[in-house]
Each structure stands twice: as C-alpha cells, then as structure tokens.
N, C-alpha and C positions, 0 to 999 in steps of 0.2 A: 581818620574817620570823623564824620560829622556828628554833632551832638543832636539827639532827637529830643524834642520836648513834647510832653503830653499834658493835656489839661485835665484837671480833676473835675469830674462831674458829680453832682449830688447822687449819692447811692440811695436808691429807693428800695425799701424792703418789699419783697414780693409777698403776697398773701400765701400763707402756708397751704400746701395742697391738702385736700381732704384725704383722710385715711380711707383707702379703698379696701373693700373686703377681698381677701384672697380667694381665688378659685379653689374648690376642693381638689385634692390630689387625685389623679387618675388611678385606676386600679393598679396599673403597672408601676407608677411612682410610689404608691403605698407599699406594694410588694417589695420593691427595691429598697425602700427606706427601712423596712423591718428585716429583710433577709440579708442584705449586704453586711451589716455588723455581725450577724451570726456566723457567716462564712469567714469573715476576717478573724473572729474570735477562735473558730475551730482551726483555721489554717493561717496563723499569723505570718508565715514565711511567704505567702502569696502577695504579689504586688496588686495594686488596685485594679489594673486592667484585667488580670487573670481572674480575680475574685468577681469582678463585674460580669465576665463571660460566664462563670459558673452560675451565678444568680440568673442571668438572662436565659440560660439553658433550662434552669429549673422553672422559670416562668412559662416556658412553652407547654409544660405538662401540669402546671399548677391548677388547682380547682378555683383559685382566685381569678384566673384568667377568664374573661367573659367568653372567649372563643371556645373554652373547654367546658362551659356549663351546658348541661343538658337542656334542650328546648322541649317544652311540653306542649 
C-alpha cells in the first residue's frame, strides 16, 4: 500500500454562530412534553412507543388541541 501524505493547512477559527431564538413549541409538542411523562409514571411497564400512542390518542380529544376548541 502506498503512503499518502497530507499537508497541514492553517486552521482558521470560524466566527461563532449567533444564538438563534428557538421557535415556541406547537400546542401538540407542549401537550406531548407534559403528558408523556405522566403516562410513563402511571404505567412504567409500557414501552415508549405504546405510551406515545396513548398520549396521541388523548390529544385527539384534548381541549388543548386547536381543532377541538369551540369557534365563536
């Protein structure tokens, strides 16, 4: 096998990226973030996938879901 040689180049430090503001969580993500730990605490024997399914089903009828809010 042939020997490969590489030349070292001067490493320039890149300017640090500006800290961007994070987008606010969607209603669904806020709901999942609060409800998933509750379900896991109530039913610790459930795997993550099953717990996620239960929370997703609860989202369908949740008052936090914008689709379920009454329009006036």
